[in-house]
TIDO-113797 format. One line per 8 residues: number of its first residue (from 1); for each residue x, y, z of C-alpha. Coordinates in steps of 0.2 Angstrom, whole numbers, plus 2048, in hexadecimal, padded with zeros to 3 digits. Each point is the difference from the previous one (the first is absolute). Layout:
BEGIN
NUM	X/Y/Z ~ ... .
This chain:
BEGIN
1	E51/E50/2C0 ~ 80D/80B/809 ~ 810/7FF/80A ~ 802/7F9/80E ~ 807/80F/809 ~ 7FB/80D/80C ~ 807/810/7FA ~ 7FF/7FA/7EE .
9	7EF/800/802 ~ 7FE/810/809 ~ 80B/80D/7F3 ~ 7F5/7F5/7F2 ~ 7EE/807/808 ~ 806/813/802 ~ 806/801/7F1 ~ 7EF/7FB/7F7 .
17	7F7/80B/80C ~ 80C/80F/7FB ~ 7FB/7FC/7EF ~ 80F/7FA/7F6 ~ 7FF/7FB/7F1 ~ 810/7F9/7F9 ~ 80F/7F9/805 ~ 812/7FC/7F8 .
25	808/7F0/805 ~ 812/7FC/800 ~ 804/7E8/7FD ~ 808/7FB/812 ~ 7F9/7F2/80C ~ 7FF/80B/812 ~ 7F7/80D/7FA ~ 7F2/7F1/7F4 .
33	7F3/801/80D ~ 7FE/812/800 ~ 800/7FE/7EC ~ 7F1/7F1/806 ~ 7F7/80A/807 ~ 801/80D/7F8 ~ 7F7/7F9/7EF ~ 7F5/7F5/80B .
41	7FB/80E/808 ~ 7F4/806/7EE ~ 804/811/804 ~ 80F/805/7FC ~ 807/7FC/7EE ~ 813/7F7/800 ~ 810/807/7F3 ~ 80E/7F4/800 .
49	811/809/7FD ~ 810/7F5/800 ~ 809/811/803 ~ 800/807/810 ~ 807/814/7FB ~ 7F1/800/7F1 ~ 7F5/7F9/80B ~ 801/80E/80B .
57	800/80C/7EF ~ 7F0/7F5/7FB ~ 7F6/803/80E ~ 802/811/802 ~ 7FB/801/7ED ~ 7F0/7F8/805 ~ 7FE/80D/80D ~ 802/810/7F3 .
65	7F2/7F9/7F6 ~ 7F3/7FD/811 ~ 805/809/80B ~ 7FE/7F3/80E ~ 80F/7F9/80A ~ 804/7F0/7F6 ~ 80B/7EF/80B ~ 812/7FA/7FF .
73	804/7EE/805 ~ 811/7FA/801 ~ 808/7F2/807 ~ 80C/801/812 ~ 811/809/7FB ~ 809/809/7F4 ~ 7F0/7FF/7F2 ~ 7F9/80F/80C .
81	80D/80B/7FF ~ 7FE/801/7EB ~ 7F0/809/802 ~ 80D/80E/809 ~ 7FE/808/7F0 ~ 7ED/801/7FE ~ 7FD/804/814 ~ 809/810/7FE .
89	7F8/803/7F1 ~ 7EB/7FE/806 ~ 807/807/80E ~ 807/812/7F9 ~ 7F0/7FC/7F0 ~ 7F4/803/811 ~ 7FA/7EE/7F7 ~ 808/7F4/80F .
97	800/7EE/7FE ~ 7F9/7F3/80D ~ 812/7F5/801 ~ 7FC/7EE/807 ~ 810/7F7/804 ~ 7FE/7EE/809 ~ 80F/7FB/80A ~ 808/7F3/80C .
105	7FB/7FD/811 ~ 808/810/80C ~ 80A/7F0/809 ~ 80B/7FD/7F0 ~ 804/813/7FA ~ 813/7FF/802 ~ 801/7EF/7FF ~ 80A/7FC/7F1 .
113	7EB/7F7/7FA ~ 7FD/801/7EC ~ 7FC/812/7FB ~ 7FC/80A/812 ~ 807/811/803 ~ 7F9/80C/80B ~ 7F1/806/7F4 ~ 7F6/80C/80E .
121	802/810/7FB ~ 80B/800/7EF ~ 7F7/80C/7F9 ~ 805/80C/80E ~ 7F6/814/7FC ~ 7FD/7F9/7ED ~ 7F1/7F8/80B ~ 7F3/80A/80C .
129	7FC/7EF/808 ~ 809/7F1/803 ~ 7F9/7F1/808 ~ 805/7ED/803 ~ 7F0/7F6/808 ~ 7FF/7F2/80C ~ 7FD/7F0/7FF ~ 7EF/800/80D .
137	801/7F5/80B ~ 7F2/808/80B ~ 7F0/80D/800 ~ 80D/80E/805 ~ 80E/7FD/7F2 ~ 7F2/7FD/7F4 ~ 7FB/812/806 ~ 812/806/7FB .
145	7FF/7F8/7F1 ~ 7F0/808/7F8 ~ 804/812/808 ~ 813/7FF/7F7 ~ 7F6/7FB/7F0 ~ 7F5/80F/801 ~ 80E/808/805 ~ 808/7FF/7EF .
153	7F1/801/7F3 ~ 7F9/811/807 ~ 812/80A/801 ~ 800/7F8/7EE ~ 7F3/80D/7FB ~ 804/80E/80B ~ 80E/80A/803 ~ 808/803/7F0 .
161	7FB/7EE/7F8 ~ 80F/7F9/807 ~ 808/7EE/7FD ~ 7FD/7F2/80E ~ 808/7F4/807 ~ 7F8/7EF/805 ~ 809/7F2/807 ~ 7FB/7EE/802 .
169	809/7F3/809 ~ 7F7/7EC/7FC ~ 807/7F5/808 ~ 803/7ED/7FA ~ 7F2/7F5/7F7 ~ 7FC/80E/7F6 ~ 7F6/7F4/7F1 ~ 7F1/7FE/80D .
177	7EF/807/7F6 ~ 7F2/7FB/80C ~ 7F7/810/808 ~ 7EC/7FF/7F7 ~ 7FE/815/802 ~ 80C/811/806 ~ 7FD/804/80E ~ 7F4/812/801 .
185	80D/80F/806 ~ 7F9/80F/7FF ~ 80A/80C/7F8 ~ 805/812/809 ~ 7F6/810/7FA ~ 80A/810/7FD ~ 7F9/810/7F9 ~ 80D/80A/7F6 .
193	802/811/805 ~ 7FA/80D/7F1 ~ 80A/812/7FE ~ 7FC/80D/80A ~ 7F9/80C/7F6 ~ 7FC/810/80B ~ 815/7FE/804 ~ 804/7FD/7EE .
201	7F1/810/7F8 ~ 80B/80A/813 ~ 811/800/7FD ~ 804/7F9/7EF ~ 7F6/805/7F4 ~ 7FB/812/806 ~ 814/804/7FE ~ 7FC/7F7/7EF .
209	7F1/80A/7F9 ~ 80D/811/808 ~ 810/7FC/7F6 ~ 804/807/7F1 ~ 809/7F2/7F8 ~ 7FA/7F0/807 ~ 802/7EE/7FC ~ 7FC/7F0/802 .
217	80C/7F0/7FC ~ 7F9/7F1/7FD ~ 80A/7EE/800 ~ 7FD/7F1/7FD ~ 7ED/7F8/803 ~ 7FB/7F0/7FD ~ 7EE/7FF/801 ~ 7EE/809/7FD .
225	80A/808/7F0 ~ 7EB/809/7F9 ~ 7FF/806/80E ~ 811/809/802 ~ 7FE/805/7F0 ~ 7F2/80C/804 ~ 808/807/80E ~ 80E/805/7F9 .
233	7F6/808/7F1 ~ 7F6/80A/80A ~ 80F/805/80A ~ 80D/806/7F4 ~ 7F6/80D/7FC ~ 804/807/80D ~ 811/7FA/80A ~ 80E/7F9/7F4 .
241	7FF/7F0/7FE ~ 812/7F5/7FC ~ 7FB/7ED/7FE ~ 807/7F0/7F6 ~ 7F7/7F4/7F9 ~ 802/7F5/80F ~ 7F4/808/80A ~ 7F4/80C/7F1 .
249	7FB/7FC/7EF ~ 804/810/7F8 ~ 811/804/7FA ~ 805/811/809 ~ 814/7FC/7F9 ~ 80A/809/811 ~ 80F/7FA/7FF ~ 802/807/7F0 .
257	7F7/80E/803 ~ 80F/801/809 ~ 80C/7FF/7F3 ~ 7F8/80C/7F7 ~ 800/810/80B ~ 80D/80B/802 ~ 7FB/809/811 ~ 7FE/7F1/809 .
265	7FB/80B/813 ~ 7F1/80C/7F8 ~ 7FA/7ED/7FD ~ 802/7FC/813 ~ 7EF/801/80B ~ 800/807/812 ~ 7F4/7F2/804 ~ 800/7EB/7FD .
273	7F6/7F3/802 ~ 806/7EE/7FE ~ 7F8/7F3/7FD ~ 800/7EC/7FD ~ 811/7F6/801 ~ 810/801/7F5 ~ 806/80C/7F1 ~ 808/7FB/7F2 .
281	807/80F/7F9 ~ 811/805/809 ~ 7FD/811/7F6 ~ 7F2/806/809 ~ 808/7FA/813 ~ 80E/808/7FC ~ 7F6/812/7FA ~ 7F7/800/811 .
289	80C/7F9/80D ~ 805/80E/80A ~ 7FB/80F/7F7 ~ 7F9/808/812 ~ 7ED/7FD/7FA ~ 7F6/807/811 ~ 7F5/7F3/801 ~ 801/7EE/7FD .
297	7F2/7F0/804 ~ 7FC/7F1/7FD ~ 7F8/7F2/7FE ~ 805/7F0/807 ~ 7F6/7F1/803 ~ 80D/7F7/80F ~ 802/813/807 ~ 813/800/7FF .
305	80B/810/7FB ~ 804/7FD/7F0 ~ 807/812/7FC ~ 805/7FB/7EC ~ 804/811/7FD ~ 807/803/80D ~ 7F5/810/806 ~ 7F0/7F9/809 .
313	7F9/807/80E ~ 7EE/7F6/801 ~ 7FC/7EC/7FE ~ 7EE/7FB/801 ~ 7FD/7EE/801 ~ 7F1/7FA/7F5 ~ 800/7FA/7EE ~ 804/807/7F0 .
321	7EE/801/7F8 ~ 7F6/802/811 ~ 80D/813/800 ~ 7FC/804/7ED ~ 7EF/7FB/801 ~ 7FD/80C/812 ~ 80C/80E/7F2 ~ 7F6/7FE/7F1 .
329	7EF/802/80A ~ 805/810/805 ~ 807/807/7F2 ~ 7F2/7F8/7F7 ~ 7F2/809/80E ~ 80A/812/803 ~ 7FA/814/7FA ~ 80C/808/7F4 .
337	806/80B/80D ~ 803/7F0/80B ~ 80B/7F9/7F1 ~ 812/7FC/803 ~ 809/813/7F9 ~ 80E/7F4/7F9 ~ 7F4/7FD/7F0 ~ 80D/808/7F6 .
345	80C/7F6/805 ~ 7F6/7EE/7FD ~ 801/809/7EB ~ 810/806/800 ~ 806/7EA/803 ~ 7EE/7FB/7F5 ~ 808/808/7F2 ~ 811/7FC/802 .
353	7FE/7EF/802 ~ 7F2/7FF/7F2 ~ 80C/807/7F5 ~ 80B/7F4/803 ~ 7F4/7F0/7FE ~ 7FE/808/7EF ~ 815/802/7FA ~ 801/7EE/808 .
361	7F4/7F6/7F5 ~ 804/80B/7F3 ~ 814/7FA/802 ~ 805/7EE/7F6 ~ 80A/7F8/807 ~ 80E/7F4/7F6 ~ 800/7ED/801 ~ 803/7FD/812 .
369	7F7/7FB/810 ~ 7FB/813/804 ~ 7F5/7FC/7EF ~ 7FD/7F0/804 ~ 7F6/804/810 ~ 7FA/811/7F2 ~ 7F6/7F7/7F5 ~ 7FA/7ED/80F .
377	7F7/812/808 ~ 7FB/805/7EF ~ 7FA/7F4/7FC ~ 7F4/7FA/810 ~ 7F5/80C/7FB ~ 7FB/7F8/7F2 ~ 7FB/7EF/808 ~ 7EB/800/807 .
385	805/7F3/80D ~ 802/801/813 ~ 812/800/801 ~ 80C/80A/811 ~ 815/801/7FF ~ 80D/7FB/80C ~ 811/80B/7FC ~ 80C/7F6/809 .
393	811/80D/808 ~ 80D/809/7FB ~ 800/806/7EB ~ 7EE/7F6/7FC ~ 7F4/80E/810 ~ 80E/810/7FD ~ 7F8/7FB/7EB ~ 7EF/7FD/806 .
401	7FF/812/808 ~ 805/805/7F0 ~ 7F1/7F9/7F7 ~ 7F4/7F7/807 ~ 7EE/809/803 ~ 7F8/7F4/80D ~ 804/7FA/80E ~ 80E/7F4/802 .
409	805/7F1/80D ~ 813/802/805 ~ 809/7F8/80F ~ 806/810/807 ~ 7FF/7FC/812 ~ 812/7FD/802 ~ 804/800/7EE ~ 80A/7F1/7FC .
417	801/7F9/7F0 ~ 7FD/7ED/809 ~ 7EC/7FA/7FE ~ 7F9/80D/7F6 ~ 7FC/7F1/7F0 ~ 7FA/7F7/80E ~ 7F5/80B/806 ~ 7F6/802/7EF .
425	7FE/7F1/800 ~ 7F7/7FD/80E ~ 7F7/80F/7FE ~ 7FA/7F7/7F3 ~ 7FA/7F2/806 ~ 7F6/809/80A ~ 7FC/80A/7F4 ~ 7F9/7F6/7F1 .
433	7F1/80F/7F7 ~ 810/806/7F9 ~ 810/7FF/7F8 ~ 80F/804/80D ~ 80F/808/7F4 ~ 813/7FF/80A ~ 80B/80A/7F9 ~ 811/7FB/806 .
441	812/803/7FE ~ 80C/7F4/7FE ~ 809/7FF/810 ~ 7EF/7FD/808 ~ 7F8/7F4/7F5 ~ 80D/7F4/802 ~ 806/803/810 ~ 7EA/7FB/803 .
449	7FD/7F2/7F3 ~ 7FB/7F4/80C ~ 7F1/80C/7FE ~ 7FB/7F4/7F2 ~ 800/7F1/80A ~ 7F0/7FF/802 ~ 7F3/7F8/7FB ~ 7EE/809/807 .
457	806/810/7F2 ~ 7F6/804/7EF ~ 800/806/7EE ~ 7FD/812/80A ~ 812/802/806 ~ 809/808/7F1 ~ 812/807/803 ~ 80B/80D/7FA .
465	813/7FD/801 ~ 80C/80D/7FB ~ 812/7FB/7FF ~ 80D/806/7FC ~ 80C/7F4/80A ~ 803/809/80E ~ 7F8/80C/80D ~ 7FF/80E/7F6 .
473	7FC/80F/80E ~ 811/7FF/804 ~ 805/80A/7F1 ~ 7F9/80D/803 ~ 808/803/812 ~ 80E/80A/7FF ~ 810/7FD/805 ~ 7FE/7EC/801 .
481	806/7FC/7EC ~ 811/806/80A ~ 802/7F0/80A ~ 80B/7F2/7FA ~ 7F2/7F7/806 ~ 7F0/809/7F9 ~ 7FD/7EE/7F0 ~ 804/7F2/807 .
489	7FB/803/812 ~ 7F3/80D/804 ~ 7F5/801/7F0 ~ 802/7ED/801 ~ 801/7FE/7EA ~ 7FA/7F1/7FB ~ 7FB/7F6/7EE ~ 7F0/7F8/806 .
497	7EF/7FE/7FB ~ 7EE/7FB/801 ~ 7FB/7F4/7F4 ~ 807/7F0/809 ~ 7FA/806/810 ~ 7EE/802/7F5 ~ 802/7EE/7FB ~ 801/7F7/80F .
505	7F2/80A/808 ~ 7F3/7FD/7F1 ~ 800/811/7FE ~ 7FE/80E/7EF ~ 810/806/7F8 ~ 800/80F/7F4 ~ 811/80C/7FC ~ 807/812/7FA .
513	80F/805/7FB ~ 7F8/810/7F3 ~ 7EF/80C/802 ~ 7FB/7F6/7F2 ~ 7FE/7F1/80A ~ 7FC/807/80F ~ 7F1/807/7FB ~ 7FA/7ED/7F5 .
521	806/7FA/813 ~ 7F6/80B/80B ~ 7F1/7FD/7F6 ~ 802/7ED/802 ~ 803/801/812 ~ 7EF/80C/801 ~ 7F5/7F8/7F7 ~ 803/7EC/800 .
529	7F6/7F3/809 ~ 807/7F4/809 ~ 7FF/7F4/810 ~ 813/804/804 ~ 809/811/804 ~ 808/807/7F0 ~ 811/80A/804 ~ 808/810/7F0 .
537	815/800/807 ~ 804/810/7F6 ~ 813/801/800 ~ 809/810/7FF ~ 811/807/802 ~ 804/809/812 ~ 80A/80F/7F8 ~ 7F1/801/7F1 .
545	7F6/801/811 ~ 807/80B/80A ~ 804/80B/7EE ~ 7EE/803/7FE ~ 7FB/804/813 ~ 80E/80D/800 ~ 7F9/807/7ED ~ 7EE/800/805 .
553	805/80A/812 ~ 80A/80E/7F2 ~ 7F2/801/7F9 ~ 7F5/804/80F ~ 80D/80A/80A ~ 801/80D/7F0 ~ 7EF/7FF/7F6 ~ 7FD/813/802 .
561	80C/808/809 .
């Protein structure tokens, strides 16, 4: 039986019609009718998460695992506002969430009634569509309600795949469940535009082929990795390809390559195509910014101008995968006479990056966070089960960009440290066929510890906590240590460990304080069978972490000069 609320029943019916399979639901009385319907319909699996801040990122993790939009349902009031960081992150990753908020009747908003605030439009520019459903009393209001839901559920799958917000006012009584069947509501169909291959060929490919130093920069791409990897292999034979583990499984180490060269100007491209979202490397951005590259094109899912390198000359609206597939198709079919004239330029970059990869893996860092990530990544090559790896922001993702030889998941839409553990946890719930590793720093972990307060978690979630008792990345920022606020306020220095948190949430806890314990801990973490998650806490010293990275960068910069 379904709730006696027509707008809720219309919403439920259309969620099913649009193929929504998962919903993260948060506790509350005003949204209970919606949660009841989601649970009752039989087509949508519900996952309870109490902390709304965590719930949004749980849904993002599930969306990444399934490559489909996921619902987050919250009650009225400030519960909705707690979703803001996750909504923004999902939007900038082009994996938009479907936010469904219950609300009080419009007449009571702003009248000092409990849990009331102005909810429609609460997420501003972070959503592509925000609708406020009527409580239908006649056919016109019924049609209006159906149309608004269809508009929102169509928008989340198109135009850059941004998040959408559906606000649902519900009058009392709330808990009457007397409707036997959901209404039949037609889904509004939408045909996505395809990349105009002919225009792409004329405007972009022809110029790339004519260039003497053509370059492709690939930012974060969170789906279809097999297809992407095949295209990059073909493209990389003819064009210099710079990418990171967030977009590719091939280790290119462009950031370290730039650190090692004397004459950076000689490596600059005369044609650049930028595909995908953000890149981690600040050095690469600085290398390409405002350098007078004659032609710079970017592919954007939302069609907006994102002039990352300050010299953009053209924008293509389309998906990164479509673009890379089209580019590799033409380069693969081209004759020798029509291939890019810049193949020597591509070979030069490839040789440099291969050399840097060899130097990097031959370097043995002392016990530190750097050594921990190298040991972990080396151990991954020895395991024979399916796995995926999430890295949190800050130092963790930068170490991944040095050592990861596989695709890496990371919240690089907005780059915040919040929600990294919840995203990995949500991913592990949606992908039970794989072991999901999450490598995370201490501030990010303790901020998001409620990610572990969840009954859905199983033994396929494994956490590597890099704990140096502060925000270690701040040690690398030149001049910051001169501030009197550095230790006490900026780095958030602490003496906290994760053992108590693990105990209260039934999470296995391991620890390491030296290389021997690190190797033993990794072996246990990666081979033990468990019905609950396991965490390995690696304790290091922030000053030593900084020295180890500094020594490594000197080694990369001075080797062979």
